[in-house]
C-alpha positions in Angstrom: 3.9 -2.7 31.5 0.8 -3.4 29.6 -1.9 -0.6 29.7 -4.7 -2.1 31.4 -9.0 -0.8 29.7 -11.9 -1.7 30.3 -14.2 -4.2 29.2 -17.2 -6.5 28.1 -19.0 -8.1 25.4 -22.5 -6.9 24.0 -24.8 -10.0 24.3 -26.9 -9.1 21.2 -23.3 -8.8 19.2 -21.4 -11.8 20.9 -18.0 -11.0 19.1 -17.5 -7.5 20.4 -16.4 -5.6 23.3 -16.4 -2.3 24.2 -16.0 -0.2 27.1 -18.2 -1.0 30.6 -16.3 -3.0 33.3 -12.9 -1.4 35.9 -10.4 -3.7 34.9 -9.0 -3.5 37.4 -12.3 -4.5 39.7 -12.0 -7.8 37.3 -8.4 -8.8 38.1 -10.1 -8.7 41.7 -12.9 -11.3 40.8 -11.0 -13.0 38.8 -7.2 -13.9 39.9 -4.8 -14.4 37.3 -2.5 -17.6 39.0 -4.4 -20.9 37.4 -3.5 -24.0 37.9 -2.8 -26.2 34.6 -2.9 -29.9 33.6 0.1 -31.1 31.4 -0.9 -34.2 30.5 1.2 -35.8 27.8 2.4 -32.5 26.2 6.2 -31.4 26.2 5.4 -28.0 24.4 4.0 -24.6 26.2 2.0 -22.1 25.7 3.7 -19.6 27.5 4.0 -17.0 25.1 2.1 -14.0 23.0 -0.7 -15.6 20.1 -2.4 -13.5 17.4 -6.0 -14.6 15.6 -8.2 -12.4 13.5 -11.8 -13.4 14.4 -15.2 -12.5 11.9 -17.3 -11.8 13.9 -20.4 -9.1 12.6 -18.7 -8.7 9.7 -16.0 -7.2 11.0 -12.6 -8.8 11.8 -11.6 -8.3 14.9 -7.8 -9.3 16.2 -7.6 -11.5 19.4 -4.3 -11.5 21.0 -3.4 -14.3 24.2 -1.1 -13.2 26.6 0.4 -17.0 28.3 2.4 -17.0 30.8 4.2 -19.3 33.2 5.2 -19.0 36.8 8.0 -21.9 36.4 5.4 -24.6 39.0 3.5 -25.9 36.5 0.8 -23.0 36.6 -0.4 -20.1 33.9 -1.5 -16.7 33.7 -2.5 -14.7 30.9 -5.2 -11.8 29.3 -6.8 -11.7 26.4 -6.8 -8.2 23.9 -8.4 -7.0 21.2 -7.1 -4.2 19.6 -9.1 -3.2 17.4 -12.0 -2.3 19.9 -9.4 -0.6 22.8 -10.2 -3.4 24.7 -6.7 -5.0 26.6 -5.7 -7.4 29.9 -9.1 -9.3 30.3 -7.9 -11.9 32.7 -7.8 -15.4 32.0 -9.6 -17.1 34.7 -8.2 -20.7 33.5 -6.4 -22.0 31.4 -5.5 -26.3 30.7 -3.4 -27.6 28.4 -4.2 -31.6 28.2 -2.1 -33.2 25.9 -2.3 -31.5 23.1 -5.2 -29.3 23.7 -5.8 -25.7 25.1 -8.7 -24.7 27.1 -8.9 -21.4 28.0 -11.9 -19.2 30.0 -12.7 -16.1 30.3 -15.2 -15.2 32.5 -15.4 -11.8 32.6 -17.0 -12.0 29.3 -18.8 -15.5 29.5 -16.5 -16.6 27.1 -13.9 -19.6 25.9 -11.4 -20.8 23.9 -10.4 -24.2 23.3 -8.3 -25.7 20.1 -5.7 -27.9 19.3 -1.6 -27.2 19.5 0.5 -27.9 16.7 2.7 -29.9 16.7 6.0 -27.6 16.5 4.1 -25.3 18.6 3.5 -22.4 16.1 0.1 -22.8 15.7 -3.2 -23.7 17.7 -6.6 -24.5 15.9 -9.7 -23.8 17.6 -12.7 -22.2 18.4 -14.4 -18.9 20.0 -17.6 -20.1 21.7 -19.5 -17.2 23.6 -23.3 -17.0 24.1 -23.9 -20.2 22.3 -22.2 -19.6 19.4 -19.0 -20.7 17.9 -16.4 -19.0 15.3 -13.0 -20.6 13.5 -10.0 -18.3 15.5 -6.7 -20.0 15.0 -4.1 -18.3 16.5 -0.5 -18.0 15.7 2.6 -17.7 17.7 4.0 -13.7 18.0 7.5 -14.3 17.6 9.3 -12.1 19.2 11.1 -9.5 17.2 15.0 -9.9 17.8 17.1 -8.2 19.3 18.0 -5.1 17.5 21.5 -5.3 15.4 24.8 -4.3 17.3 25.5 -2.1 14.1 29.2 -0.6 15.4 30.3 -4.2 15.8 30.1 -4.9 12.0 30.7 -0.9 10.7 33.0 1.7 11.1 30.7 5.2 11.0 32.0 8.4 9.1 29.5 11.5 9.4 30.2 14.1 6.9 29.0 17.2 4.8 29.4 17.0 1.5 29.6 19.8 -1.3 26.9 19.8 -3.9 28.5 22.5 -6.3 26.8 25.5 -5.8 28.2 25.2 -2.4 25.4 23.9 -0.1 26.5 20.6 2.1 25.1 17.2 2.6 24.8 15.6 5.5 26.2 11.8 4.7 26.5 8.6 7.1 28.7 6.1 5.6 29.1 2.7 7.1 32.7 0.8 6.1 32.7 -2.6 7.2 35.1 -3.3 9.9 38.4 -5.7 8.3 37.1 -5.9 4.9 39.5 -7.7 2.7 39.2 -6.0 -0.9 37.8 -3.0 -2.2 34.2 -2.6 -1.9 31.6 -1.2 -4.1 30.0 1.9 -2.3 26.1 1.8 -1.9 24.0 5.0 -1.9 20.2 6.3 -0.4 19.4 9.4 -0.1 16.3 10.1 1.6 13.8 13.5 2.7 12.5 11.3 6.0 15.7 11.3 7.9 18.5 9.0 8.7 16.5 7.6 12.3 20.5 7.2 13.6 19.4 5.0 16.7 21.1 5.6 20.5 24.8 5.1 19.1 24.5 6.9 15.9 23.6 4.2 13.5 21.3 4.5 11.3 17.8 2.2 10.7 18.5 2.2 7.1 20.8 -0.5 7.7 18.5 -2.6 8.2 17.2 -2.3 4.9 20.3 -4.1 4.0 21.1 -6.4 6.1 20.7 -9.3 3.0 23.7 -7.4 1.2 26.1 -7.6 3.8 27.4 -10.4 3.1 28.1 -9.3 -0.2 29.9 -6.6 1.8 29.3 -2.6 0.8 30.4 0.3 2.0 26.5 2.1 2.7 26.2 5.7 1.8 23.1 7.1 3.6 22.1 11.1 2.9 19.8 13.9 3.8 19.2 15.2 0.4 18.8 18.8 0.3 16.7 20.9 2.8 15.7 18.1 4.8 17.1 17.4 8.2 21.3 17.8 8.9 21.1 18.8 5.3 22.0 22.8 4.1 19.7 24.1 1.7 15.8 25.3 0.8 13.8 21.3 0.3 11.5 21.5 -2.9 8.6 18.9 -3.2 10.1 17.3 -6.3 12.1 20.1 -7.5 12.0 20.1 -11.0 14.7 18.6 -13.2 17.1 21.0 -14.0 18.2 23.8 -17.1 21.0 21.9 -19.0 21.6 25.0 -20.5 22.5 27.0 -16.9 25.9 25.7 -15.7 24.7 26.6 -12.5 21.7 25.1 -12.3 20.9 22.4 -9.7 18.7 19.3 -9.2 18.4 16.1 -7.3 19.9 14.7 -9.8 23.4 17.0 -9.1 23.3 16.8 -5.7 23.5 12.5 -6.4 26.1 13.0 -8.9 28.3 15.9 -7.0 27.9 13.2 -3.9 28.9 10.3 -5.4 31.7 12.2 -7.5 33.1 12.8 -3.5 32.3 9.1 -2.5 34.9 7.3 -4.8 36.9 10.3 -4.2 36.8 10.0 -0.9 36.3 6.7 0.5 39.2 4.6 1.4 39.5 0.8 -0.4 36.2 1.3 -2.7 36.0 -0.5 -6.1 35.0 2.2 -8.1 32.0 1.0 -8.3 28.7 2.6 -7.0 24.7 1.9 -6.5 21.3 3.5 -5.3 18.6 2.5 -4.4 15.7 4.2 -2.8 11.4 3.6 -1.9 8.9 6.4 -2.6 10.7 10.3 -2.5 13.8 8.1 -2.5 12.9 6.0 -5.8 12.3 9.4 -7.6 15.6 10.3 -5.9 16.6 7.2 -8.0 15.1 7.4 -11.5 16.5 11.4 -10.7 20.3 9.8 -11.1 19.8 8.4 -14.2 19.0 11.6 -16.4 22.9 12.6 -15.9 24.0 9.9 -13.9 27.7 9.6 -12.6 29.9 7.7 -14.5 30.7 5.5 -11.7 27.1 4.7 -10.9 27.1 1.3 -12.2 23.0 0.3 -11.5 20.3 1.9 -9.3 17.1 0.3 -7.9 14.1 2.1 -8.3 11.5 1.6 -5.8 7.3 2.5 -6.3 8.6 5.7 -7.5 6.2 8.4 -8.6 6.0 9.3 -12.1 3.0 11.7 -12.8 1.4 13.2 -9.6 -1.0 14.4 -12.2 -2.5 11.1 -13.9 -1.8 8.5 -11.5 0.7 8.5 -8.6 0.2 10.1 -4.8 -1.8 13.5 -5.0 -4.5 13.1 -8.7 -5.3 10.0 -10.0 -6.5 10.9 -14.0 -7.2 14.7 -12.3 -9.0 13.3 -9.3 -7.1 15.5 -6.3 -6.1 12.7 -3.6 -7.6 14.7 -0.9 -6.8 13.2 2.4 -3.0 12.4 1.3 -2.2 15.7 -0.3 -3.6 17.6 2.6 -1.6 15.3 5.1 1.5 14.6 3.3 2.3 18.6 2.3 1.9 19.2 6.2 4.1 16.2 7.2 6.7 17.8 4.4 6.3 21.6 4.8 5.2 22.3 8.0 9.3 22.6 9.4 12.4 21.2 7.8 11.2 17.8 10.1 8.9 15.5 9.9 5.1 17.1 11.8 1.5 15.4 11.3 -1.4 17.6 11.5 -3.5 16.9 14.4 -7.3 16.5 13.8 -9.8 17.0 15.9 -11.8 14.1 15.9 -11.3 10.3 15.6 -13.0 9.9 12.4 -10.8 12.3 9.8 -14.1 11.1 7.4 -16.2 13.7 9.8 -13.6 15.9 9.8 -13.0 16.7 6.4 -16.5 16.1 5.4 -18.0 18.6 8.0 -14.9 20.8 9.4 -13.1 21.5 6.1 -15.9 21.2 4.1 -15.2 22.0 0.6 -11.8 22.6 -0.4 -11.9 26.6 -0.6 -12.2 26.2 3.3 -8.0 24.4 3.9 -6.2 27.7 3.3 -9.1 30.3 4.9 -9.0 27.7 8.4 -6.0 25.8 8.5 -3.1 26.5 6.3 -3.3 29.7 5.6 -0.9 29.8 2.5 2.1 28.4 4.3 2.6 25.3 2.2 4.2 25.7 -1.3 2.6 22.4 -2.1 -1.2 23.2 -1.2 -0.7 26.2 -3.0 0.6 24.3 -6.0 -2.7 22.1 -5.7 -5.1 25.1 -5.6 -3.0 27.1 -8.4 -2.9 23.9 -10.7 -6.2 22.7 -11.0 -5.2 20.7 -14.6 -2.5 19.1 -15.8 -0.8 22.7 -17.0 3.2 22.7 -17.0 3.3 23.1 -13.7 3.0 19.5 -13.8 4.0 18.3 -17.0 7.6 19.5 -16.1 7.5 17.2 -13.5 6.7 13.9 -14.9 9.0 11.5 -16.4 7.3 10.5 -19.4 8.9 14.3 -20.6 12.8 13.1 -19.3 12.1 9.5 -19.9 10.2 8.9 -23.1 13.2 9.2 -25.2 16.2 8.2 -22.9 18.1 5.2 -23.7 19.5 3.4 -20.3 23.5 3.2 -19.6 23.4 1.5 -16.7 20.8 -1.3 -15.6 17.6 -0.4 -13.8 15.5 -2.8 -11.6 12.2 -1.3 -10.9 10.0 -2.3 -8.3 6.3 -2.1 -7.6 3.7 -4.0 -5.2 0.5 -5.2 -6.5 -1.7 -3.7 -3.1 0.6 -0.4 -3.0 -1.4 2.6 -2.0 0.5 5.5 -3.0 2.7 4.5 -5.6 1.9 2.0 -8.2 1.1 3.3 -11.4 4.8 5.1 -10.5 7.6 1.9 -11.0 5.1 0.5 -13.6 5.5 3.4 -15.7 8.7 4.2 -15.8 9.4 0.4 -16.6 7.0 1.0 -19.6 9.4 4.7 -20.6 12.1 2.9 -20.2 11.5 0.1 -21.9 11.0 1.8 -25.0 14.3 2.6 -26.3 16.4 -0.3 -23.9 18.0 -1.9 -26.4 20.5 -3.1 -23.9 18.5 -5.3 -21.4 19.1 -3.0 -18.8 15.6 -2.4 -18.0 14.0 -5.0 -15.4 11.2 -4.9 -13.0 9.6 -6.9 -9.8 6.1 -6.7 -8.4 5.0 -8.6 -5.5 2.3 -8.6 -2.9 3.4 -5.8 -1.0 1.9 -2.5 0.1 4.4 1.3 0.0 7.4 -0.2 0.5 6.3 -3.5 1.6 9.3 -5.8 0.6 11.7 -3.8 2.9 9.7 -5.0 5.6 9.3 -8.4 8.0 8.6 -11.2 6.4 5.9 -10.0 3.6 4.0 -13.6 4.3 0.4 -11.9 4.5 -1.1 -8.4 4.4 -4.1 -7.3 6.1 -6.8 -10.8 5.9 -4.7 -12.5 3.1 -2.2 -14.8 3.2 0.7 -15.7 0.4 1.9 -18.5 1.9 5.6 -17.8 2.2 7.6 -15.2 3.2 7.3 -12.7 -0.2 9.4 -9.9 1.3 12.3 -11.7 2.9 12.3 -14.1 -1.0 12.8 -10.3 -2.7 15.5 -8.8 -0.5 17.4 -12.3 -0.4 16.4 -13.8 -3.6 16.4 -10.7 -5.9 17.5 -7.5 -5.3 21.2 -8.9 -3.7 21.7 -11.2 -5.9 21.4 -8.7 -8.4 23.2 -5.6 -6.9 26.1 -8.5 -6.4 26.0 -9.2 -10.3 26.0 -5.9 -11.1 28.6 -4.3 -8.6 30.6 -6.9 -8.0 30.3 -9.4 -11.1 29.0 -11.8 -8.4 26.7 -14.6 -9.6 24.0 -14.7 -12.5 20.8 -12.5 -12.8 18.5 -13.4 -10.5 15.5 -12.9 -13.0 14.8 -12.2 -17.1 13.7 -9.4 -17.3 10.3 -9.4 -15.1 9.5 -11.1 -12.1 6.2 -11.2 -10.4 4.2 -12.8 -7.4 1.4 -14.1 -8.6 -1.8 -14.3 -6.6 -4.6 -16.7 -6.5 -2.0 -19.1 -6.5 0.7 -17.6 -4.9 4.1 -18.6 -7.1 6.8 -16.5 -8.3 6.7 -16.1 -12.1 9.8 -14.9 -14.1 8.8 -13.6 -17.7 10.7 -12.8 -20.8 9.0 -9.3 -21.0 5.8 -7.8 -19.5 3.4 -7.0 -19.5 3.7 -11.4 -21.3 3.3 -11.5 -24.8 2.0 -15.2 -25.7 -0.3 -17.2 -24.4 -2.4 -14.0 -23.6 -5.7 -13.3 -24.9 -7.7 -9.3 -24.1 -11.7 -10.9 -23.2 -14.4 -8.6 -22.3 -16.7 -9.1 -18.9 -19.8 -7.3 -19.8 -21.9 -5.9 -17.1 -26.2 -7.3 -17.3 -28.9 -5.8 -15.8 -30.1 -7.5 -11.6 -26.0 -7.2 -11.6 -24.5 -9.8 -13.7 -21.9 -9.9 -14.9 -20.4 -12.6 -18.5 -18.2 -12.6 -21.1 -21.5 -13.5 -23.7 -22.5 -9.8 -24.8 -25.5 -8.0 -23.2 -28.8 -9.3 -25.6 -31.1 -6.5 -27.8 -33.5 -5.8 -24.2 -31.8 -6.2 -20.9 -34.7 -4.6 -19.1 -34.2 -1.0 -18.9 -30.9 -1.0 -20.3 -29.4 1.0 -17.3 -29.0 0.7 -13.7 -28.5 4.1 -11.6 -27.8 5.4 -8.0 -28.0 8.8 -6.4 -25.0 10.5 -5.5 -24.7 13.2 -3.2 -22.0 14.8 -1.8 -23.0 15.4 1.1 -23.0 11.5 2.3 -19.8 10.0 -0.2 -18.9 6.6 0.2 -16.0 6.2 2.5 -13.2 4.0 0.8 -12.6 2.4 4.2 -14.2 1.5 7.4 -15.1 4.1 9.3 -13.6 5.7 11.9 -11.1 6.4 9.6 -7.3 7.2 10.9 -5.0 10.2 9.7 -3.0 8.4 6.8 0.4 9.2 8.5 0.7 8.1 11.4 -2.2 5.4 11.0 -2.7 1.7 11.3 -5.6 1.7 8.6 -3.6 3.4 5.6 -1.1 0.7 5.0 -4.2 -2.0 3.8 -6.9 -0.4 3.5 -6.8 -1.6 -0.7 -7.3 -5.1 0.6 -9.9 -4.3 3.2 -13.5 -6.1 2.5 -15.3 -4.3 0.4 -18.8 -5.8 1.4 -18.7 -2.5 3.7 -19.7 -0.4 0.8 -21.5 -3.6 -1.4 -25.2 -3.2 -0.7 -25.2 0.6 -0.4 -27.6 2.0 -2.6 -24.9 4.7 -4.1 -22.9 1.8 -4.7 -23.6 -0.8 -8.2 -21.8 -4.0 -7.9 -21.7 -6.9 -11.0 -20.6 -10.4 -10.3 -20.2 -13.1 -12.6 -21.6 -16.7 -11.6 -19.2 -19.3 -9.7 -16.2 -19.9 -11.7 -16.5 -23.5 -12.9 -12.5 -23.5 -14.6 -9.9 -21.0 -12.8 -9.4 -17.3 -14.5 -5.9 -16.4 -14.9 -5.8 -11.9 -15.7 -2.1 -11.3 -16.6 -1.3 -7.7 -18.0 -3.7 -4.8 -18.1 -7.0 -4.5 -17.1 -8.7 -1.9 -18.9 -12.8 -0.7 -17.8 -15.0 0.5 -20.9 -17.9 2.1 -19.2 -21.0 4.1 -20.5 -21.9 6.2 -18.5 -24.7 9.3 -17.5 -25.2 12.3 -15.3 -27.6 14.4 -14.6 -24.8 16.9 -13.3 -21.9 18.5 -15.3 -19.3 17.1 -13.8 -18.7 13.9 -11.5 -16.4 11.1 -10.6 -16.7 7.6 -12.0 -14.3 4.7 -9.5 -14.1 0.9 -10.6 -13.5 -1.6 -8.6 -12.1 -5.2 -9.7 -13.0 -7.6 -6.6 -12.2 -11.2 -5.9 -15.3 -12.8 -4.0 -14.7 -15.7 -2.5 -17.4 -18.3 -1.6 -19.2 -18.2 1.0 -18.3 -21.3 2.3 -14.5 -21.4 2.6 -12.2 -23.8 4.6 -9.0 -22.5 3.3 -9.4 -19.6 5.6 -13.3 -19.1 7.5 -12.4 -16.1 8.3 -12.3 -14.8 4.1 -15.6 -16.7 3.8 -17.7 -14.3 1.2 -14.7 -11.5 1.6 -14.3 -8.8 -1.7 -10.8 -8.6 -2.0 -10.1 -5.6 -4.4 -7.7 -6.4 -6.9 -7.4 -3.7 -9.4 -8.9 0.0 -9.0 -9.3 3.2 -10.2 -11.3 6.8 -10.1 -11.4 9.4 -13.5 -12.9 12.8 -13.0 -15.6 13.2 -15.7 -14.6 17.1 -17.1 -10.5 15.4 -17.7 -12.0 13.0 -20.6 -11.1 15.0 -23.9 -8.2 16.5 -21.9 -6.2 16.8 -18.8 -5.2 20.0 -19.8 -8.2 21.5 -20.8 -11.2 20.6 -18.7 -14.8 20.6 -20.0 -18.4 20.4 -18.5 -20.5 16.7 -19.1 -23.6 17.1 -21.2 -26.0 16.4 -18.4 -28.2 12.7 -19.4 -26.0 12.5 -23.0 -24.4 8.3 -22.7 -20.6 9.1 -22.6 -18.0 6.4 -23.2 -15.1 7.0 -20.2 -11.8 4.7 -20.9 -10.5 3.8 -17.3 -7.1 2.5 -16.9 -7.0 -0.5 -14.2 -3.8 -0.9 -14.4 -1.3 -4.0 -14.4 -2.2 -7.5 -12.9 -1.5 -11.3 -12.3 -3.8 -12.7 -10.2 -6.2 -16.0 -10.4 -9.3 -16.0 -10.1 -9.7 -19.5 -8.6 -12.5 -21.3 -9.8 -15.3 -21.4 -6.9 -15.2 -17.2 -7.2 -17.0 -15.1 -8.2 -15.4 -12.2 -10.1 -16.9 -8.7 -8.7 -16.7 -5.2 -10.3 -18.3 -2.3 -8.3 -19.1 1.7 -9.4 -19.5 4.0 -7.0 -18.9 8.4 -7.9 -17.7 9.3 -4.5 -14.6 7.2 -1.7 -13.5 9.9 -0.1 -11.6 11.4 2.2 -9.4 9.5 0.5 -10.9 11.1 -3.2 -12.3 15.0 -2.7 -15.7 15.3 -3.4 -16.9 16.7 -6.9 -19.4 19.5 -7.3 -21.3 17.5 -10.0 -21.4 20.7 -11.4 -18.9 21.7 -13.3 -16.3 25.0 -11.7 -14.2 26.2 -13.1 -11.4 25.1 -10.6 -13.0 22.2 -7.4 -10.4 24.2 -4.8 -12.5 27.4 -5.1 -15.7 25.6 -5.2 -17.7 26.9 -2.3 -20.4 25.4 -0.5 -22.8 26.0 -2.8 -21.6 24.4 -5.3 -22.2 21.1 -4.2 -24.9 19.4 -5.6 -27.1 15.9 -5.8 -26.4 13.7 -9.6 -28.6 10.7 -10.5 -25.9 9.0 -12.3 -26.6 5.5 -14.9 -24.0 3.1 -16.3 -24.9 1.0 -18.8 -25.5 -2.3 -20.1 -27.1 -2.2 -23.4 -26.3 -3.7 -26.6 -25.6 0.0 -28.3 -24.0 0.8 -24.3 -22.4 -1.9 -23.3 -20.2 -1.5 -20.4 -17.2 -3.8 -19.9 -14.1 -4.7 -18.5 -11.4 -5.7 -20.5 -8.9 -8.7 -19.1 -6.2 -10.1 -20.1 -6.5 -13.7 -19.2 -3.4 -16.0 -19.7 -4.3 -19.4 -22.0 -2.3 -21.4 -18.4 -6.4 -21.3 -16.6 -8.5 -22.1 -19.7 -6.8 -24.9 -20.8 
């Protein structure tokens, strides 16, 4: 039963709902059942429809629920989930020929649109208060009923012994009526196997495109999590090989594979492994000492370095909201746990309830979370972080089995990791066993649904389905079953902007790409021309105040987990901070031709601060035209393509931080990472620079202190930041521009 909530419209901003009128009263005033004139149309509008309405700078989800009573009459309601409003009754619904008209008297609005020939879309407009806004609705497909895995697989529940006697809970799924020996496909996870009411793991759903090829699937809780024995250690260090009794996640994988090939009937002696995020890290650990039966793996969204570029830090800047909430998630109990915030807006909670990081243990954690204590005790890039970083172990490793690295352009957690792992392994890959696939996804987005869109951005095809069916399935079939051919040369990436898959012999591509410098200029301009001798003052400045930080996404900011905002925040419209006085923005004129950026993007800043420490955040943005007929919702949209933060104290060394010299012009080189995006003709290239990004990144006191985790409230101070664009100190973005867009 749908939960009804009260709502009305605000007259001065006529597309925003707020709580006001009791819905039961509305239901009495406006009966749900209304007559419908069917005209000549044979397609029913009955069903659920969803679209997005651009209103007052906000993009609001609008959902229509239309039902038919079987006598030619329809009823319905309308929701706006982003405003916590639902169940507003439709007072009339009329379908004449292919035109649908719906009135919503409760809010004095109406909707009218044309139903497509196949009944999948309604292209129309919302009208209220004399104004109209485009609103295209798409039919929401009802999810397929849960697959009955018990009809496809026989299940075994086993406890596999590791070399130190600890037993690891594992579920084994063998296809019924298999006619040949099958390879084993292994996934290990710290997040639980999520069994349904019949005891079958939801992880099977990740690999349905591989079912036709035939695999025995094995899913395992890692040491110390859920039903496995032993002590869980967050990202347990690789073992000391000189100690024969030492263990790590690699040895647990080895022992698991050894048991599986000896105890699973009718296997072909080949094992494949894949995992996402922590599972990707576990998969990479298996490469350090691989079992002879392990014949192919796919590392997907694995972290590679928790201080330089993945979940917990970026260039030494602490990822506060993620680090705090993930430590609580993983270490409060043997199963997942969500920290209970006392405020709806976590921005407010982190700023005013938590305050300085020194309050975390004092007020909330009380020293009980080992990972948080590690953050506090290791604020610099010391041996603790070096021992975890894959560079230490992969830089000189020569692959002996194929690995498919997988990443998403808008991965909010681990984009750095899989690309770093690919690049490290590439150095010694003489056997051509190292591969890369990157698509338009957030963290693990390739495993879910269709992947035809993310946030407000549509990609024109089902990119996730394509990956699972056309890349992942044939890739494993090639290595584990000697079936078919490889689905990629070495790297396959989805080029956003043009929305097409591209196959490359190497990544980044070496041919047809030229590094070009996009310079900052006076009056917020960007140009491929270097700055003149004198352009205004030669810099722009802003006041950075830790007491009033720039939010990293629209407020109120929901918790990281569970929360709908975190997975898509990288695609939010950056206009919400564009005109803030503490954000410096630069942009080109409207492009006269496409600019294809294919490869590694680097920001080169010349900056100064009145403080003795500072953060520098750089965002590369695709600014859409103010008139955008392809999708009016995106008119003027500012889509972030690449971004990164750098903590000033680490400009010379991540191991030995040092204060900045106040008011001294200082160069910074900030890696914005690799990409494949086309800035289309008529769009603008924009860069935003700021010094706070809260609470994604903890607040820099802007006064050098030995350990920010121990800073007190009195250490935080305002600072004036300058970004220079003079001839002697020319800030610029280095872009790898592909020839295809310039010819």
